[in-house]
C-alpha positions in Angstrom: 62.8 74.4 76.4 65.5 76.6 74.8 64.0 79.6 76.7 64.5 77.9 80.0 68.2 77.1 79.2 68.7 80.8 78.1 67.2 82.1 81.3 69.4 79.8 83.5 72.5 80.9 81.6 71.6 84.6 82.0 71.0 84.1 85.7 74.3 82.2 86.1 76.2 84.8 84.2 74.7 87.6 86.4 75.7 85.8 89.5 79.3 85.3 88.3 79.6 89.0 87.3 78.2 90.1 90.7 80.7 87.8 92.5 83.5 89.2 90.4 82.5 92.8 91.2 82.3 92.0 94.9 85.7 90.5 94.8 87.1 93.6 93.0 85.7 95.9 95.6 87.2 93.8 98.4 90.6 93.5 96.7 90.7 97.3 96.2 89.8 97.9 99.8 92.6 95.6 101.0 95.1 97.2 98.7 94.4 100.8 99.9 94.5 99.9 103.7 92.2 101.1 106.3 88.9 102.7 105.2 87.6 105.8 106.9 89.4 108.7 108.6 93.2 108.7 108.4 96.1 110.9 109.7 99.1 111.8 107.7 102.6 111.4 109.1 106.1 111.8 107.8 109.4 110.1 108.3 113.0 110.7 107.3 115.3 107.8 106.2 118.9 107.6 105.2 117.6 105.4 102.3 114.1 104.5 101.2 115.5 101.9 98.7 112.9 99.4 97.8 109.9 101.3 99.2 107.3 102.6 96.8 104.2 104.8 97.0 101.2 102.6 97.6 103.3 100.3 99.9 101.6 98.9 103.0 102.2 100.4 106.4 102.0 97.6 108.9 101.8 97.4 112.7 102.0 93.9 114.4 101.6 92.3 111.0 98.3 94.2 110.3 98.0 96.7 107.5 97.1 100.1 109.1 98.0 102.5 106.3 99.6 103.3 103.0 102.7 105.2 101.9 101.6 108.1 99.8 104.8 109.9 98.7 108.5 109.5 98.7 110.9 112.3 97.8 114.4 113.6 98.5 114.6 116.4 101.0 117.2 118.8 99.4 118.1 120.4 102.8 118.8 117.2 104.7 119.8 114.9 101.8 117.5 112.3 103.3 114.4 110.5 101.9 111.2 111.9 103.2 108.4 109.4 103.3 104.8 110.6 103.7 102.2 108.0 104.8 98.8 107.8 106.3 97.5 105.6 109.0 94.2 105.0 110.7 93.3 108.1 112.8 92.4 105.9 115.8 96.0 104.9 116.2 97.9 106.9 118.7 101.7 106.4 118.3 104.3 107.3 120.9 106.8 110.0 119.9 109.7 107.5 120.0 108.1 105.1 117.5 110.6 103.3 115.2 109.9 102.8 111.5 111.8 100.3 109.3 111.6 99.3 105.7 111.5 95.6 105.0 109.4 92.8 103.4 107.0 91.1 105.9 107.5 87.9 103.9 110.1 86.7 101.5 107.6 86.9 98.6 106.0 90.3 99.3 107.0 93.9 98.5 108.7 96.1 101.0 106.5 97.7 103.6 106.8 100.4 106.2 106.8 98.6 109.5 105.8 100.5 112.7 107.3 99.5 116.1 105.6 101.6 118.8 107.9 103.1 121.4 107.4 103.6 125.2 107.1 107.4 125.4 104.0 109.0 127.0 104.2 111.8 124.5 102.2 111.1 121.4 102.7 112.0 117.7 100.1 114.4 116.4 98.7 114.4 112.9 101.3 115.6 110.4 104.0 114.6 112.8 107.6 113.7 111.8 109.3 110.4 112.8 113.1 110.5 112.7 113.7 107.2 114.6 114.1 105.1 111.4 116.1 102.1 110.2 117.3 101.9 106.6 116.0 98.9 104.5 117.6 95.6 105.3 119.5 93.8 102.5 118.1 90.7 100.9 120.9 88.7 102.5 120.0 90.0 105.9 116.3 89.3 105.4 117.1 85.7 104.4 119.3 85.3 107.5 116.5 86.7 109.6 114.0 84.2 108.3 116.3 81.3 108.6 117.1 82.0 112.2 113.5 83.1 113.0 113.7 86.7 113.8 111.4 88.1 111.0 111.6 91.8 110.2 114.5 93.6 111.8 
């Protein structure tokens, strides 16, 4: 009888470990954004305050990429943000980028607002149409009055 109980315990433990491993793989994939082929882009901001490497890049509320590097460009005295997005996305050259938290409880993300231009950004392209991060007070006001990320 003890052997049956031990076998059941081993089986249950194995199932719990397999479930935990599956969840870990899923969580890692969600954190790192899209899988597969990506393209690298760059942006210049007056301030990248609150944005960190590893932050999400979102389009229409969907994570489409990841911020890879943030540094000060000594020539322009601006923050240069390097990020990657899904290679299948084709962004207009007049795309707007902003830094803000998608929700009040989340970290800041790089939000993409596609423009209207027929000309497209190529891989390794530079986006200069950017908005500095919004203050916490402005974000609270946006959520109270229903306008979301600005």
